[in-house]
Backbone as JSON, one array per atom type, in Angstrom:
{
  "sequence": "TVFVQPLDLVKNRMQLSGQGTKAREYKTSFHALVSILRNEGVGGIYTGLSAGLLRQATYTTTRLGIYTILFEKMTDADGRPPNFLFKALIGMTAGATGAFVGTPAEVALIRMTADGRLPADQMRGYTNVFKLLARITREEGVWCVWCVCVCVGVCSAMARAVVVNAAQLASYSQTKQALLDSGYVRDGILCHFCASMISGLVTTAASMPVDIVEDADPEHE",
  "N": [[3.63, 6.86, 7.62], [6.29, 7.77, 7.7], [7.41, 6.04, 9.59], [6.9, 3.56, 8.43], [7.96, 3.52, 5.84], [10.73, 2.55, 5.43], [10.28, -0.22, 5.79], [8.46, -0.68, 3.76], [10.07, -0.22, 1.57], [11.95, -2.31, 1.84], [10.2, -4.48, 1.53], [9.3, -4.12, -1.16], [11.75, -4.35, -2.53], [12.47, -6.98, -1.88], [10.39, -8.4, -3.09], [10.94, -7.9, -5.72], [13.37, -9.07, -5.93], [15.36, -11.48, -7.51], [13.99, -11.36, -9.83], [13.21, -12.15, -13.19], [16.07, -13.43, -14.79], [17.83, -13.14, -12.78], [19.65, -14.06, -9.82], [18.27, -14.68, -6.58], [18.46, -11.89, -4.52], [18.21, -11.25, -1.8], [18.03, -12.92, 1.32], [16.6, -12.75, 3.69], [14.4, -10.4, 5.4], [15.94, -8.87, 7.14], [18.49, -9.22, 6.05], [18.1, -7.9, 3.63], [17.64, -5.27, 4.54], [20.1, -4.66, 5.79], [21.81, -4.86, 3.58], [20.87, -2.77, 1.94], [21.41, -0.56, 3.59], [24.21, -0.76, 3.7], [24.97, -0.44, 1.02], [23.63, 1.86, 0.11], [23.47, 3.68, 2.15], [22.18, 5.41, 5.13], [20.22, 7.2, 4.28], [19.27, 5.8, 2.13], [17.34, 3.97, 2.92], [15.11, 5.44, 3.05], [14.34, 5.94, 0.51], [12.04, 7.03, -1.89], [10.27, 8.22, -0.16], [8.78, 10.61, -0.54], [6.96, 9.8, -2.49], [5.59, 7.89, -1.04], [4.36, 9.5, 0.88], [2.71, 11.06, -0.76], [1.06, 9.03, -1.7], [-0.3, 8.34, 0.66], [-1.66, 10.72, 1.05], [-3.45, 10.68, -1.01], [-4.53, 8.01, -1.76], [-4.99, 6.75, 0.86], [-6.41, 8.73, 2.29], [-8.7, 9.0, 0.68], [-9.84, 6.37, 0.74], [-10.33, 5.89, 3.5], [-12.04, 7.99, 4.09], [-14.27, 7.47, 2.41], [-14.99, 4.94, 3.38], [-15.73, 5.54, 6.03], [-17.93, 7.26, 5.63], [-19.76, 5.58, 4.22], [-20.03, 3.56, 6.1], [-21.31, 4.9, 8.2], [-23.68, 5.55, 6.89], [-24.83, 3.06, 6.58], [-25.28, 2.23, 9.11], [-27.81, 1.46, 11.37], [-30.81, 3.12, 12.68], [-30.85, 2.61, 15.38], [-28.28, 2.57, 16.08], [-26.9, 0.27, 15.55], [-24.23, -1.36, 14.03], [-23.36, -2.27, 10.59], [-23.35, -5.73, 9.42], [-20.63, -8.2, 9.18], [-20.29, -8.95, 6.48], [-21.33, -6.77, 5.03], [-19.59, -4.83, 5.95], [-17.24, -5.73, 4.78], [-17.91, -5.41, 2.06], [-18.23, -2.63, 1.98], [-15.6, -1.92, 2.58], [-14.27, -2.96, 0.32], [-15.36, -1.36, -1.71], [-14.51, 1.19, -0.9], [-11.74, 0.8, -0.96], [-11.21, 0.18, -3.68], [-11.95, 2.57, -4.92], [-10.19, 4.38, -3.69], [-7.75, 3.32, -4.61], [-7.92, 3.84, -7.34], [-7.73, 6.62, -7.35], [-5.22, 6.93, -6.18], [-3.3, 5.64, -7.77], [-1.22, 6.83, -9.54], [0.64, 7.78, -7.6], [1.26, 5.37, -6.39], [2.5, 3.94, -8.48], [4.68, 5.63, -8.83], [5.95, 5.27, -6.35], [6.74, 2.56, -6.49], [8.51, 2.64, -8.65], [10.47, 4.4, -7.65], [11.44, 3.05, -5.36], [12.42, 0.78, -6.55], [14.5, 1.68, -8.08], [17.05, 1.82, -6.89], [18.1, -0.74, -7.02], [18.98, -1.18, -9.54], [21.64, -1.42, -12.04], [24.37, 0.95, -11.9], [24.63, 2.51, -14.25], [22.12, 2.43, -15.26], [20.38, 3.53, -13.5], [17.85, 5.88, -12.64], [17.76, 7.96, -10.9], [15.72, 9.33, -9.4], [14.57, 12.1, -7.58], [12.38, 13.18, -6.2], [8.82, 12.65, -5.86], [7.27, 14.37, -7.46], [9.01, 15.34, -9.42], [9.53, 12.92, -10.61], [7.01, 12.18, -11.69], [6.69, 14.31, -13.43], [8.83, 13.84, -15.12], [8.13, 11.36, -16.26], [5.87, 12.21, -17.62], [7.05, 13.96, -19.46], [8.92, 12.3, -20.86], [7.56, 9.94, -21.49], [4.99, 10.6, -21.94], [1.77, 12.02, -21.1], [-0.19, 10.11, -21.0], [1.01, 7.91, -19.92], [1.37, 8.62, -17.33], [-1.19, 8.75, -16.23], [-3.43, 7.65, -17.85], [-2.38, 5.21, -18.91], [-1.79, 4.11, -16.5], [-4.36, 3.77, -15.58], [-5.32, 1.83, -17.35], [-3.51, -0.29, -17.01], [-1.89, -0.25, -14.52], [-3.87, 0.47, -12.6], [-5.65, -1.63, -12.66], [-4.33, -3.81, -11.38], [-3.73, -2.49, -9.0], [-6.25, -1.81, -7.99], [-7.35, -4.34, -7.68], [-5.7, -5.34, -5.67], [-6.3, -3.46, -3.69], [-9.01, -3.94, -3.21], [-8.91, -6.48, -2.01], [-7.19, -5.94, 0.19], [-8.55, -3.89, 1.63], [-11.05, -5.02, 2.11], [-10.26, -7.02, 3.83], [-8.76, -5.56, 5.77], [-10.21, -3.18, 6.78], [-12.73, -4.25, 7.37], [-12.07, -6.41, 9.12], [-10.84, -4.97, 11.16], [-12.94, -3.32, 12.15], [-14.73, -5.35, 12.93], [-13.23, -6.79, 14.83], [-12.72, -4.82, 16.76], [-15.35, -4.31, 17.59], [-16.0, -6.83, 18.66], [-14.19, -6.98, 20.78], [-15.09, -4.88, 22.41], [-17.68, -5.79, 22.96], [-17.07, -7.99, 24.48], [-16.59, -7.08, 27.01], [-14.26, -7.01, 28.43], [-12.46, -5.16, 27.55], [-12.21, -1.68, 27.27], [-13.33, 1.1, 25.23], [-10.65, 2.55, 23.85], [-7.1, 3.35, 23.76], [-5.84, 0.81, 24.08], [-7.78, -0.96, 23.09], [-7.99, -0.12, 20.39], [-5.38, -0.61, 19.57], [-5.09, -3.43, 19.87], [-7.09, -4.3, 18.08], [-6.05, -3.26, 15.71], [-3.62, -4.68, 15.46], [-4.5, -7.34, 15.11], [-6.02, -6.99, 12.81], [-3.99, -6.2, 11.06], [-2.47, -8.57, 10.8], [-4.33, -10.28, 9.57], [-4.78, -8.86, 7.2], [-2.23, -8.82, 5.96], [-1.78, -11.55, 5.45], [-3.88, -12.05, 3.68], [-3.41, -10.31, 1.54], [-0.84, -10.63, 0.44], [-0.32, -12.36, -1.91], [-1.54, -10.88, -4.12], [-0.19, -8.54, -3.79], [2.43, -9.12, -4.48], [2.06, -9.67, -7.2], [1.31, -7.11, -8.07], [3.65, -5.61, -7.73], [5.4, -6.84, -9.39], [6.27, -6.05, -11.95], [7.57, -3.27, -12.34], [8.64, -1.7, -14.36], [7.02, -2.11, -16.54], [4.68, -1.01, -15.59]],
  "CA": [[4.51, 6.7, 6.45], [7.68, 7.97, 8.13], [7.85, 4.82, 10.26], [6.7, 2.37, 7.61], [8.64, 3.61, 4.55], [11.84, 1.6, 5.29], [9.72, -1.57, 5.63], [7.87, -0.72, 2.43], [11.21, -0.33, 0.65], [12.45, -3.67, 1.96], [9.19, -5.36, 0.94], [9.34, -3.99, -2.62], [13.02, -4.9, -3.02], [12.44, -8.44, -1.75], [9.47, -8.92, -4.09], [11.6, -7.78, -7.02], [14.59, -9.86, -5.88], [15.27, -12.7, -8.28], [13.13, -11.15, -11.0], [13.84, -12.53, -14.46], [17.11, -14.46, -14.69], [18.72, -12.81, -11.67], [19.57, -14.87, -8.61], [17.62, -13.95, -5.5], [19.45, -11.03, -3.87], [18.05, -11.17, -0.35], [17.56, -14.14, 1.96], [15.6, -12.38, 4.7], [14.15, -8.95, 5.49], [17.1, -8.28, 7.81], [19.57, -9.21, 5.07], [17.78, -6.84, 2.68], [17.84, -3.98, 5.2], [21.55, -4.47, 5.96], [22.4, -4.64, 2.25], [20.5, -1.43, 1.5], [22.18, 0.38, 4.42], [25.62, -0.83, 3.33], [25.18, 0.03, -0.36], [23.0, 3.16, -0.18], [23.52, 4.56, 3.31], [20.97, 5.57, 5.93], [19.21, 7.85, 3.45], [18.76, 4.86, 1.16], [16.16, 3.26, 3.4], [13.96, 6.33, 2.88], [14.09, 6.17, -0.91], [10.61, 6.98, -2.23], [9.44, 8.76, 0.92], [7.84, 11.6, -1.06], [5.89, 9.06, -3.16], [4.8, 7.29, 0.02], [3.54, 10.56, 1.48], [1.66, 11.4, -1.73], [0.1, 7.92, -1.71], [-1.15, 8.48, 1.84], [-2.52, 11.9, 0.88], [-4.47, 10.41, -2.04], [-5.16, 6.7, -1.58], [-5.49, 6.49, 2.21], [-7.43, 9.72, 2.62], [-9.92, 8.66, -0.06], [-10.46, 5.11, 1.18], [-10.85, 6.02, 4.86], [-13.18, 8.9, 4.04], [-15.42, 6.77, 1.83], [-15.39, 3.87, 4.3], [-16.43, 6.15, 7.17], [-19.23, 7.77, 5.17], [-20.62, 4.44, 3.92], [-20.28, 2.85, 7.37], [-22.32, 5.67, 8.92], [-24.93, 5.46, 6.14], [-25.39, 1.73, 6.73], [-25.59, 2.0, 10.52], [-29.24, 1.71, 11.51], [-31.24, 4.21, 13.58], [-30.56, 2.22, 16.77], [-26.83, 2.6, 16.29], [-26.32, -1.04, 15.32], [-23.41, -1.29, 12.82], [-23.61, -3.32, 9.59], [-22.68, -7.0, 9.71], [-19.28, -8.34, 8.62], [-20.36, -8.98, 5.02], [-21.49, -5.4, 4.54], [-18.32, -4.13, 6.24], [-16.3, -6.14, 3.73], [-18.32, -4.76, 0.81], [-17.89, -1.21, 2.12], [-14.15, -1.84, 2.47], [-13.91, -3.19, -1.08], [-15.74, -0.16, -2.48], [-13.6, 2.28, -0.5], [-10.39, 0.47, -1.42], [-11.13, 0.3, -5.14], [-12.0, 4.0, -5.25], [-8.93, 4.96, -3.25], [-6.69, 2.86, -5.49], [-8.06, 4.57, -8.6], [-7.21, 7.98, -7.12], [-3.82, 6.92, -5.74], [-2.4, 4.84, -8.61], [0.02, 7.51, -9.95], [1.58, 7.78, -6.47], [1.68, 3.97, -6.2], [3.46, 3.64, -9.54], [5.88, 6.4, -8.5], [6.6, 4.62, -5.21], [7.39, 1.32, -6.94], [9.66, 3.01, -9.49], [11.51, 5.01, -6.83], [12.05, 2.04, -4.49], [13.11, -0.2, -7.39], [15.6, 2.33, -8.79], [18.33, 1.55, -6.24], [18.61, -2.09, -7.3], [19.45, -1.23, -10.93], [23.05, -1.06, -12.25], [24.6, 2.4, -11.81], [24.42, 3.18, -15.53], [20.7, 2.37, -15.62], [19.59, 4.2, -12.47], [17.24, 7.13, -13.11], [18.07, 9.0, -9.92], [14.55, 10.14, -9.05], [14.78, 12.81, -6.32], [11.11, 13.26, -5.48], [7.69, 12.11, -6.64], [6.78, 15.33, -8.45], [9.95, 15.32, -10.53], [9.34, 11.64, -11.29], [5.8, 12.26, -12.51], [6.96, 15.27, -14.52], [9.74, 13.19, -16.06], [7.34, 10.38, -17.0], [5.03, 12.97, -18.54], [7.89, 14.51, -20.5], [9.59, 11.27, -21.65], [6.68, 8.86, -21.89], [3.69, 11.16, -22.26], [0.8, 12.11, -20.01], [-0.95, 8.87, -20.96], [1.7, 6.95, -19.07], [1.19, 9.03, -15.93], [-2.53, 8.45, -15.73], [-4.28, 6.76, -18.64], [-1.79, 3.88, -18.92], [-1.98, 3.6, -15.14], [-5.75, 3.33, -15.47], [-5.5, 0.61, -18.13], [-2.63, -1.36, -16.56], [-1.6, -0.2, -13.09], [-5.07, 0.55, -11.79], [-6.27, -2.96, -12.57], [-3.69, -4.56, -10.3], [-3.84, -1.71, -7.76], [-7.62, -1.92, -7.49], [-7.53, -5.72, -7.22], [-5.04, -5.42, -4.37], [-7.03, -2.62, -2.74], [-10.25, -4.63, -2.85], [-8.57, -7.53, -1.05], [-6.62, -5.33, 1.39], [-9.53, -3.14, 2.41], [-12.07, -5.96, 2.6], [-9.66, -7.69, 4.99], [-8.28, -4.63, 6.8], [-11.23, -2.34, 7.4], [-13.77, -5.09, 7.94], [-11.55, -7.15, 10.28], [-10.61, -4.0, 12.23], [-14.24, -2.97, 12.74], [-15.31, -6.52, 13.57], [-12.43, -7.1, 16.01], [-12.99, -3.78, 17.75], [-16.7, -4.55, 18.11], [-15.94, -8.04, 19.48], [-13.47, -6.64, 22.02], [-15.98, -4.06, 23.24], [-18.8, -6.63, 23.39], [-16.61, -8.96, 25.47], [-16.63, -6.45, 28.33], [-12.93, -7.01, 29.06], [-11.69, -4.02, 27.05], [-13.0, -0.48, 27.03], [-12.95, 1.84, 24.03], [-9.49, 3.38, 24.15], [-5.87, 3.02, 23.04], [-5.61, -0.64, 24.1], [-8.76, -1.57, 22.18], [-7.6, 0.21, 19.01], [-4.1, -1.28, 19.31], [-5.35, -4.86, 19.68], [-7.85, -4.45, 16.83], [-5.13, -2.96, 14.6], [-2.66, -5.77, 15.33], [-5.2, -8.49, 14.52], [-6.36, -6.59, 11.44], [-2.76, -6.22, 10.27], [-2.12, -9.96, 10.5], [-5.31, -10.78, 8.59], [-4.57, -8.15, 5.94], [-0.98, -9.27, 5.35], [-1.98, -12.91, 4.94], [-4.82, -12.02, 2.56], [-3.0, -9.45, 0.43], [0.51, -10.87, -0.08], [-0.26, -12.82, -3.31], [-1.82, -9.81, -5.09], [0.84, -7.52, -3.59], [3.56, -9.56, -5.29], [1.67, -9.47, -8.6], [1.29, -5.68, -8.38], [5.02, -5.08, -7.75], [6.25, -7.73, -10.18], [6.8, -5.46, -13.19], [7.48, -1.83, -12.24], [8.99, -1.02, -15.61], [5.83, -2.14, -17.41], [3.72, -0.04, -15.05]],
  "C": [[5.97, 6.83, 6.83], [8.22, 6.71, 8.79], [7.85, 3.61, 9.34], [7.53, 2.36, 6.33], [9.84, 2.65, 4.42], [11.34, 0.16, 5.09], [9.09, -1.74, 4.26], [8.95, -0.9, 1.37], [11.76, -1.75, 0.65], [11.49, -4.66, 1.3], [9.26, -5.33, -0.59], [10.62, -4.6, -3.2], [13.02, -6.43, -2.95], [11.52, -9.07, -2.8], [10.07, -8.87, -5.48], [12.88, -8.61, -7.1], [14.41, -11.16, -6.64], [14.41, -12.6, -9.51], [13.89, -11.51, -12.27], [14.86, -13.64, -14.25], [18.06, -14.2, -13.53], [18.54, -13.8, -10.53], [18.92, -14.02, -7.51], [18.67, -13.2, -4.69], [19.4, -11.1, -2.36], [17.46, -12.46, 0.2], [16.44, -13.85, 2.95], [15.4, -10.87, 4.67], [15.35, -8.25, 6.12], [18.28, -8.18, 6.85], [19.35, -8.09, 4.05], [18.06, -5.47, 3.28], [19.32, -3.67, 5.36], [22.22, -4.16, 4.63], [22.1, -3.24, 1.73], [21.29, -0.38, 2.27], [23.65, 0.4, 4.0], [25.87, -0.21, 1.96], [24.69, 1.45, -0.62], [22.99, 4.13, 0.99], [22.18, 4.65, 4.02], [19.85, 6.22, 5.11], [18.57, 6.9, 2.45], [17.5, 4.15, 1.6], [14.91, 4.14, 3.33], [13.76, 6.73, 1.42], [12.59, 6.05, -1.19], [9.7, 7.55, -1.17], [8.4, 9.75, 0.4], [6.67, 10.92, -1.78], [4.99, 8.38, -2.12], [3.87, 8.29, 0.68], [2.4, 10.96, 0.54], [0.61, 10.29, -1.79], [-0.85, 8.01, -0.51], [-2.14, 9.63, 1.67], [-3.63, 11.67, -0.14], [-5.23, 9.13, -1.74], [-5.78, 6.54, -0.19], [-6.58, 7.46, 2.61], [-8.76, 9.38, 1.95], [-10.6, 7.43, 0.52], [-11.04, 5.22, 2.58], [-12.07, 6.94, 4.9], [-14.42, 8.21, 3.52], [-15.91, 5.67, 2.76], [-16.21, 4.44, 5.46], [-17.82, 6.62, 6.79], [-20.2, 6.62, 4.93], [-20.98, 3.67, 5.19], [-21.38, 3.56, 8.15], [-23.68, 5.58, 8.22], [-25.63, 4.12, 6.39], [-25.62, 1.34, 8.19], [-27.05, 2.36, 10.76], [-29.55, 2.77, 12.57], [-30.94, 3.9, 15.04], [-29.07, 2.23, 17.07], [-26.15, 1.26, 16.08], [-25.53, -1.02, 14.01], [-23.76, -2.4, 11.84], [-22.87, -4.6, 9.94], [-21.35, -7.1, 8.95], [-19.29, -8.32, 7.09], [-20.47, -7.58, 4.44], [-20.25, -4.56, 4.82], [-17.29, -4.46, 5.17], [-16.62, -5.47, 2.41], [-18.0, -3.27, 0.83], [-16.38, -1.03, 1.95], [-13.67, -2.03, 1.04], [-14.2, -1.97, -1.93], [-14.78, 1.0, -2.18], [-12.2, 2.04, -1.03], [-10.23, 0.65, -2.91], [-11.12, 1.77, -5.58], [-10.7, 4.69, -4.88], [-7.77, 4.58, -4.16], [-6.72, 3.59, -6.83], [-7.45, 5.96, -8.47], [-5.7, 7.96, -6.88], [-2.85, 6.18, -6.62], [-1.15, 5.58, -9.08], [1.07, 7.53, -8.84], [2.11, 6.38, -6.22], [2.73, 3.58, -7.22], [4.78, 4.37, -9.26], [6.65, 5.75, -7.36], [7.36, 3.38, -5.64], [8.63, 1.65, -7.78], [10.8, 3.57, -8.65], [12.2, 3.97, -5.95], [12.82, 1.0, -5.3], [14.38, 0.37, -8.01], [16.96, 1.95, -8.22], [18.91, 0.19, -6.52], [19.13, -2.23, -8.73], [20.95, -0.96, -10.99], [23.2, 0.46, -12.3], [24.31, 3.13, -13.12], [22.96, 3.19, -15.97], [19.81, 3.09, -14.61], [19.09, 5.55, -12.99], [17.45, 8.28, -12.14], [16.9, 9.91, -9.6], [14.79, 10.8, -7.68], [13.51, 13.0, -5.52], [9.98, 12.88, -6.43], [7.21, 13.07, -7.72], [7.7, 15.41, -9.66], [9.81, 14.01, -11.33], [8.13, 11.69, -12.22], [5.98, 13.22, -13.68], [7.86, 14.64, -15.58], [9.01, 12.14, -16.9], [6.47, 11.08, -18.04], [5.84, 13.46, -19.74], [8.45, 13.42, -21.43], [8.65, 10.21, -22.21], [5.27, 9.32, -22.23], [2.72, 11.11, -21.09], [-0.03, 10.84, -19.89], [-0.31, 7.87, -20.02], [1.54, 7.32, -17.6], [-0.16, 8.58, -15.41], [-3.27, 7.4, -16.55], [-3.72, 5.35, -18.73], [-1.92, 3.26, -17.54], [-3.39, 3.07, -14.97], [-5.92, 1.99, -16.16], [-4.7, -0.56, -17.56], [-2.47, -1.35, -15.04], [-2.83, -0.22, -12.22], [-5.71, -0.82, -11.63], [-5.68, -3.76, -11.43], [-3.83, -3.83, -8.97], [-5.23, -1.84, -7.15], [-7.9, -3.34, -7.0], [-6.91, -5.89, -5.84], [-5.84, -4.66, -3.32], [-8.33, -3.26, -2.29], [-9.98, -5.68, -1.79], [-8.1, -6.92, 0.27], [-7.7, -4.68, 2.24], [-10.68, -4.01, 2.9], [-11.55, -6.66, 3.84], [-9.36, -6.71, 6.12], [-9.41, -3.9, 7.52], [-12.32, -3.18, 8.06], [-13.29, -5.83, 9.18], [-11.27, -6.21, 11.45], [-11.92, -3.66, 12.94], [-14.83, -4.13, 13.52], [-14.57, -6.88, 14.85], [-12.68, -6.09, 17.12], [-14.35, -4.0, 18.4], [-16.71, -5.76, 19.04], [-15.25, -7.77, 20.82], [-14.35, -5.84, 22.97], [-17.15, -4.89, 23.79], [-18.38, -7.62, 24.47], [-16.67, -8.41, 26.89], [-15.29, -6.39, 29.03], [-12.1, -5.79, 28.67], [-12.63, -2.84, 26.82], [-12.49, 0.22, 25.78], [-11.83, 2.81, 24.37], [-8.29, 2.91, 23.35], [-5.64, 1.51, 22.96], [-6.52, -1.35, 23.12], [-8.35, -1.36, 20.72], [-6.31, -0.51, 18.62], [-4.31, -2.76, 19.02], [-6.09, -5.12, 18.36], [-6.95, -4.23, 15.62], [-4.15, -4.09, 14.38], [-3.31, -6.98, 14.67], [-5.55, -8.2, 13.07], [-5.14, -6.64, 10.54], [-2.33, -7.62, 9.88], [-3.05, -10.54, 9.43], [-5.04, -10.17, 7.22], [-3.33, -8.63, 5.22], [-1.14, -10.64, 4.73], [-2.86, -12.9, 3.69], [-4.25, -11.32, 1.33], [-1.66, -9.8, -0.21], [0.54, -11.39, -1.52], [-0.5, -11.71, -4.33], [-0.8, -8.69, -4.97], [2.06, -7.85, -4.44], [3.28, -9.35, -6.77], [1.76, -8.01, -8.98], [2.69, -5.15, -8.55], [5.9, -5.81, -8.73], [6.91, -7.06, -11.37], [6.71, -3.95, -13.16], [7.81, -1.11, -13.52], [7.79, -1.01, -16.55], [4.81, -1.15, -16.92], [4.17, 1.36, -15.4]]
}
């Protein structure tokens, strides 16, 4: 999260750029990063870090835990892992469950990263994820923190998570298995790195459309 948060911020800002009647603010990722640094300082690129950490502690922990448990349950007595289809189904189940648990943190992350692009008189000045959630509870009611998230935010978050995890976890497991079966790579850092890089490319290509839909309306969420 510490390494990825600036990229997550840039991604969210670019997806929100040009929303409504506004002209597109950023031409490229580099342009977005430079603009944020110039307007908000070095600390600006870590806006929403606390929400990102909470998301990892809820969403990622849940999905990886469930995926590992289901993967082990579906591995046969001979140690043969499930096929790609079952890996994808396991990933979808783990992702949907993790998204349900992590939606409040996801909504908080989108609101915090989007705050810096608002006019100064409209900025909410969220300092950390817990104060944000407390403020939403106080000003908009507890239903907006969780129940509205379940009815609105969870739907898009779970749809994204199903796609992301079906692509990410399944492609990672399948790529790692293929590399080991090839005999050219042993189980170690290189194997995990190569599998992760390939999985990341597959996941990004598969998830970008639903990712844009999820981030499209942070105020409604």
